[in-house]
C-alpha positions in Angstrom: -27.0 -11.0 -7.7 -30.9 -11.7 -6.8 -34.2 -10.1 -9.0 -34.6 -7.8 -6.0 -30.9 -6.4 -6.0 -31.0 -6.0 -10.0 -34.6 -4.3 -10.1 -34.8 -2.3 -6.9 -35.8 1.2 -6.7 -33.7 4.2 -6.3 -34.9 4.5 -2.8 -34.0 0.5 -1.9 -30.7 1.3 -4.0 -29.8 4.2 -1.7 -30.4 2.0 1.3 -28.0 -0.6 -0.3 -25.5 1.5 -0.8 -25.4 3.0 2.4 -22.0 2.7 4.8 -22.2 1.9 8.3 -21.0 4.9 9.9 -20.6 2.9 13.0 -17.7 0.8 11.8 -14.0 2.5 12.6 -12.8 1.8 9.5 -9.4 3.0 7.6 -9.0 3.3 3.7 -6.2 1.0 2.3 -4.1 0.9 -1.1 -3.2 -2.5 -1.6 -0.3 -3.3 -3.9 1.7 -6.1 -4.5 5.5 -7.5 -3.8 6.2 -10.6 -5.4 3.0 -12.6 -4.5 2.6 -10.6 -1.2 -0.2 -8.0 -0.6 1.2 -5.1 1.2 -1.2 -2.4 2.1 -0.6 1.6 3.4 -3.0 4.2 5.0 -4.3 5.7 1.7 -4.2 9.2 3.0 -0.2 8.9 2.8 -0.4 7.9 -0.6 0.5 11.0 -2.9 0.6 9.5 -6.2 1.2 6.5 -8.3 3.5 6.9 -11.1 4.4 4.8 -14.0 7.4 5.0 -16.6 9.8 7.0 -14.4 13.5 7.5 -14.8 15.3 6.8 -11.9 18.5 8.6 -11.2 21.1 6.2 -9.4 22.6 7.3 -6.3 26.1 6.1 -4.9 26.7 5.2 -1.6 23.2 4.5 -0.5 21.8 1.2 0.8 20.9 -1.6 -2.1 17.3 -1.1 -1.3 17.6 2.6 -2.7 17.0 2.3 -6.1 17.7 6.5 -6.5 15.6 9.2 -6.6 13.1 10.7 -9.5 12.2 14.4 -10.3 8.6 14.9 -9.4 7.8 18.6 -10.4 10.9 20.0 -9.4 11.1 17.7 -6.0 13.5 15.1 -6.0 11.9 12.3 -4.3 13.9 9.0 -3.3 12.6 5.5 -4.7 12.8 2.7 -2.4 12.5 -0.8 -4.0 10.1 -2.8 -1.9 11.2 -6.2 -3.3 15.1 -5.5 -2.0 14.1 -4.1 1.3 12.1 -7.6 1.5 15.0 -9.9 0.7 13.1 -10.6 -3.2 14.7 -10.7 -6.2 14.7 -7.5 -8.5 12.0 -7.0 -11.3 12.1 -5.0 -14.2 8.9 -3.3 -14.7 7.6 -1.7 -11.9 5.2 1.0 -10.6 6.1 3.9 -8.4 3.6 4.6 -5.3 4.8 7.9 -3.9 4.0 8.5 -0.1 3.5 11.6 2.2 5.1 10.7 5.4 5.7 13.4 8.0 5.8 16.1 5.4 8.7 14.1 3.6 7.8 12.1 0.1 9.1 8.6 -0.7 8.5 7.0 -3.9 8.0 2.8 -3.2 9.0 0.5 -6.4 6.1 -1.6 -6.4 5.1 -4.8 -9.2 1.5 -3.3 -9.1 -1.2 -1.9 -7.6 -4.1 -4.5 -6.4 -7.1 -2.3 -5.2 -8.2 0.2 -2.5 -10.3 -1.1 0.1 -12.0 0.4 3.5 -11.2 -2.2 6.1 -12.7 -2.3 9.5 -9.7 -1.5 11.9 -11.2 -4.5 14.6 -10.0 -6.8 11.1 -6.5 -6.0 11.5 -4.6 -8.2 13.6 -0.8 -7.0 15.0 1.8 -9.9 14.4 2.5 -12.4 16.9 5.0 -11.1 19.5 7.7 -13.4 18.5 7.5 -12.1 14.6 11.3 -11.0 13.7 9.4 -8.7 10.2 10.2 -5.2 11.5 8.6 -3.9 8.2 4.8 -5.1 9.2 2.7 -3.8 11.8 0.1 -5.6 11.2 -2.0 -8.2 9.1 -5.8 -9.1 7.9 -8.3 -11.4 5.7 -9.4 -9.0 3.1 -13.2 -9.1 2.6 -13.5 -10.1 -0.8 -11.6 -13.4 -0.1 -8.6 -12.6 -2.3 -5.9 -13.2 0.4 -4.5 -11.9 3.2 -2.9 -7.9 3.5 0.0 -7.1 5.8 0.4 -3.7 6.8 3.6 -1.8 5.8 4.9 -0.1 9.0 6.2 2.9 6.6 7.9 4.7 9.8 10.2 1.5 9.6 10.7 2.0 5.7 14.2 4.4 6.2 16.2 3.1 9.2 18.2 5.4 10.9 21.5 4.3 9.6 
């Protein structure tokens, strides 16, 4: 960091911290599944839970781990690793999403960060892509890799 930034006056700091309102952007919660970075729109995130007891449900797809009781409401838990065809992991967090007034918990390896990403930086997948769970991707501004935008509407297919 340069000396000008370290010793800036308050009015100069305010100028350094301004957000460019002309850029159309959206906040994403970025989480990990194996070595993949997946992002969901932050306004869909209700809560992040740790150490939840998941009650097993019979006769559901293998990627549905079960349900949790979240303050009296039953929330289905989807294992994102199983949905992506990855091996299961024991220690996980639950990211609870509100999708069209229906709550769904996603079992993830860990939460990485919350970022404001310009919409112009999100690129669609190639037309011949067979990945149905991802609607786009972008390089992260901090240089920490690539984020794939999770298409939450595709998580629970009508089977």
